[in-house]
C-alpha atoms as one frame of an Amber mdcrd trajectory, in Angstrom:
protein
 -37.185 -45.999   6.365 -37.399 -46.883   2.701 -34.261 -47.898   0.770 -34.331
 -47.266  -2.978 -32.088 -47.669  -6.012 -30.253 -50.786  -7.111 -28.469 -53.449
  -5.131 -24.906 -52.328  -4.293 -21.777 -54.068  -5.562 -19.710 -53.217  -2.470
 -20.737 -52.900   1.170 -18.144 -51.441   3.549 -18.870 -51.131   7.252 -17.118
 -49.836  10.304 -16.946 -52.326  13.162 -16.968 -50.915  16.696 -20.063 -48.916
  17.496 -21.533 -49.729  14.086 -21.936 -53.513  13.987 -19.885 -54.504  17.045
 -21.233 -53.597  20.485 -18.896 -52.131  23.090 -18.772 -55.547  24.775 -17.618
 -57.237  21.565 -20.926 -58.771  20.454 -22.157 -59.009  16.842 -25.822 -59.939
  16.569 -27.044 -62.965  14.630 -29.226 -60.701  12.512 -26.176 -58.651  11.514
 -24.138 -61.749  10.681 -26.995 -63.141   8.610 -27.435 -59.896   6.673 -23.754
 -59.720   5.714 -23.698 -63.414   4.806 -26.705 -62.955   2.530 -24.995 -60.009
   0.832 -21.822 -62.043   0.331 -23.827 -64.944  -1.103 -25.309 -62.583  -3.693
 -21.811 -61.675  -4.882 -21.490 -58.330  -3.101 -17.922 -57.468  -2.048 -17.688
 -57.017   1.717 -15.113 -54.798   3.431 -14.824 -54.296   7.177 -13.263 -50.844
   7.497 -11.882 -50.218  10.949  -9.304 -48.429  13.016  -8.320 -51.783  14.478
  -4.864 -53.308  14.092  -4.707 -56.854  12.759  -4.461 -58.550  16.164  -7.996
 -57.301  16.848  -9.342 -58.948  13.703  -9.370 -62.478  15.115 -12.875 -62.007
  16.521 -14.051 -60.809  13.113 -12.700 -64.023  11.601 -14.684 -65.908  14.247
 -17.888 -64.213  13.065 -17.401 -63.864   9.305 -15.898 -66.399   6.879 -15.674
 -63.852   4.058 -14.630 -60.285   3.350 -11.462 -58.254   3.657 -10.334 -55.835
   6.327  -9.410 -52.221   5.751  -7.453 -51.791   8.974  -5.695 -48.924  10.709
  -8.192 -46.394   9.330  -7.219 -47.205   5.752  -3.505 -47.870   6.268  -3.772
 -51.582   5.476  -5.754 -54.038   3.377  -5.834 -57.246   5.394  -7.002 -60.748
   4.530  -8.182 -61.664   8.015  -9.348 -65.107   6.899  -5.824 -66.140   5.883
  -4.178 -63.655   8.265  -2.188 -62.010   5.496  -1.314 -58.345   4.941  -2.078
 -57.536   1.305  -1.030 -53.906   1.099  -0.195 -51.051   3.461   0.564 -47.335
   3.522   2.700 -46.448   6.535   3.991 -43.350   8.324   7.681 -42.866   7.568
  10.160 -42.709  10.435  10.955 -39.067   9.715   7.286 -38.113   9.732   6.700
 -39.973  12.987   9.330 -37.804  14.674   7.922 -34.637  13.117   4.347 -35.521
  14.125   5.337 -36.205  17.721   7.446 -33.057  17.933   4.661 -30.812  16.647
   1.980 -32.516  18.744   3.959 -32.044  21.961   3.958 -28.304  21.251   0.277
 -28.210  20.311  -0.900 -30.282  23.297   1.766 -30.236  26.065   0.036 -32.944
  28.130  -0.158 -35.420  25.231   1.326 -38.926  25.387   1.791 -41.396  22.551
   1.473 -44.983  21.436   2.456 -46.462  18.086   1.576 -49.517  15.996   4.703
 -50.868  14.272   4.553 -54.207  12.447   2.178 -56.195  14.663   3.357 -54.591
  17.894   1.896 -51.931  20.159   4.270 -49.638  22.029   3.291 -46.880  24.429
   4.759 -44.206  26.609   4.430 -44.780  30.335   2.036 -41.835  30.663  -0.181
 -43.251  27.908  -2.886 -45.239  29.700  -4.401 -47.802  27.298  -7.980 -48.971
  27.628  -8.003 -51.837  25.138  -4.404 -52.904  24.676  -3.700 -53.708  28.296
  -1.088 -56.435  28.448   0.463 -55.559  25.082   3.085 -53.254  26.606   3.044
 -53.442  30.402   6.253 -51.458  30.943   6.066 -48.619  28.442   8.737 -46.268
  27.168   9.979 -43.024  28.643   9.606 -41.455  25.198   7.907 -42.988  22.182
  10.794 -41.772  20.022  12.886 -44.633  21.427  10.871 -47.229  19.457  10.205
 -45.259  16.276  12.687 -47.233  14.179  10.384 -48.554  11.443   7.468 -47.163
   9.407   4.282 -47.230  11.493   0.689 -48.227  10.798  -0.570 -45.425  13.007
   0.247 -43.214  15.944  -2.159 -42.646  18.818  -2.123 -39.446  20.866  -3.905
 -39.378  24.209  -4.638 -36.888  26.959  -4.793 -39.375  29.803  -5.940 -36.657
  32.200  -8.946 -36.073  29.963  -8.457 -32.312  29.895  -9.443 -32.199  26.222
 -12.097 -34.185  24.380 -11.191 -36.035  21.202 -12.975 -33.341  19.196 -10.993
 -30.587  20.928  -7.747 -32.489  20.384  -8.633 -32.947  16.717  -8.894 -29.194
  16.148  -5.442 -28.587  17.615  -3.895 -31.541  15.818  -5.226 -30.493  12.422
  -3.741 -27.041  12.913  -0.383 -28.591  13.804   0.101 -31.571  11.474  -2.534
 -31.676   8.721   0.187 -31.016   6.130   2.100 -34.193   7.072  -0.535 -36.612
   8.423  -4.212 -37.541   8.485  -5.744 -37.159  11.941  -9.061 -38.548  13.141
 -10.702 -40.244  16.095 -13.179 -43.034  16.720 -14.571 -42.070  20.118 -15.633
 -38.592  21.165 -15.308 -39.451  24.854 -11.815 -40.972  24.882  -9.449 -37.966
  24.617  -7.698 -40.017  21.927  -6.559 -39.282  18.376  -5.524 -41.731  15.659
  -2.897 -40.521  13.199  -2.191 -42.039   9.773   0.074 -41.214   6.853  -0.925
 -38.135   4.874  -3.893 -38.791   2.583  -4.700 -42.179   4.114  -8.236 -42.786
   5.333 -10.948 -45.393   5.125 -12.447 -43.461   2.245  -9.233 -43.182   0.243
  -8.486 -46.894   0.521 -12.063 -47.919  -0.231 -11.974 -45.702  -3.324  -8.733
 -47.387  -4.386 -10.050 -50.945  -4.065 -13.338 -50.007  -5.733 -11.524 -48.526
  -8.712  -9.447 -51.676  -9.061 -12.670 -53.684  -9.195 -14.128 -51.314 -11.782
 -16.857 -50.228  -9.377 -17.891 -46.584  -9.028 -18.904 -44.801  -5.843 -22.545
 -44.976  -6.937 -22.475 -48.758  -6.484 -20.905 -48.616  -3.011 -22.737 -48.516
   0.324 -20.963 -47.598   3.562 -21.866 -47.594   7.256 -20.134 -45.784  10.116
 -20.593 -43.719  13.250 -17.495 -41.627  14.030 -15.048 -39.169  12.434 -12.750
 -41.946  11.206 -15.720 -43.077   9.067 -16.586 -39.671   7.626 -14.349 -40.010
   4.563 -16.021 -43.214   3.373 -19.502 -42.006   4.324 -18.955 -38.935   2.186
 -17.369 -40.781  -0.749 -19.891 -43.597  -1.214 -22.972 -43.119  -3.355 -25.151
 -44.292  -0.480 -24.115 -44.211   3.152 -25.730 -44.545   6.532 -24.661 -43.394
   9.945 -26.332 -44.523  13.140 -28.701 -42.370  15.141 -26.485 -42.767  18.216
 -23.278 -41.917  16.348 -21.165 -38.761  16.416 -23.363 -35.636  16.122 -21.493
 -34.518  12.991 -21.926 -37.839  11.163 -25.180 -36.863   9.378 -23.229 -34.073
   7.631 -21.254 -36.762   5.791 -23.671 -39.689   5.523 -26.590 -39.588   3.114
 -28.975 -41.337   5.539 -29.414 -42.274   9.198 -30.429 -45.682  10.512 -31.210
 -47.100  13.946 -28.511 -47.592  16.634 -26.245 -50.613  16.412 -27.974 -52.114
  19.461 -31.130 -52.173  17.344 -29.439 -53.781  14.299 -29.530 -50.550  12.328
 -27.043 -51.770   9.713 -28.716 -55.153   9.269 -32.070 -53.460   8.697 -30.639
 -51.430   5.829 -28.790 -54.371   4.261 -31.944 -56.487   4.290 -33.709 -53.810
   2.231 -30.731 -53.333  -0.073 -30.727 -57.032  -0.934 -34.388 -56.855  -1.954
 -33.530 -54.293  -4.648 -32.928 -55.258  -8.275 -29.298 -56.044  -9.192
């Protein structure tokens, strides 16, 4: 793989499945590559579906950069643990989303991120947020009293894949929300405010910095990354990512277990500024 062009001014990368292994590990080679990019003055953004409570381990690994959290719904200074800006789902739209989704997928259950708190319905079985809400709600509507970072919709019986759920959800709510997912095998959707995505927020921060898409490089592996893979002038997905990712990314690199992102960054930094 040969990387050409000029050194980028922004590098934005997804976390889980892209530079973070499923057991939470970030390789030394990856950390070194991002540090070298930062030291050359390149702006670093970690664009993720994660809420802010999951950014503590990123702070433990990187002493620089900003987070684009909640699939674009928040710009987060994870070093100083400060929310800089956010675009939330209104209360009215939360109710409308849930109402339409229950009709589209009768077996669906919900969780919601409000402020820094995770709430779930009792039928929603979490995989990662165990311990955040051990009791659960009869109906998620009972806690929808503030604007939300994102809604999650799950088929806990696994009767539909995330991709199958996404088709139904887009038919039902694409006029009032942005729907995506970050794991094809989870039967789980992530729902943001209309027009909010990793790509839209990255475009916003790039414009503020006076940097065009041609000077931005992005990395990602799943549908919640597609918007920023498509928008950036140069973008890489991973060879073990979602099968549709190469339709949106300009290039493909090695799997995250093989430091695919680090390999590309090392070549990018050798290019002229």
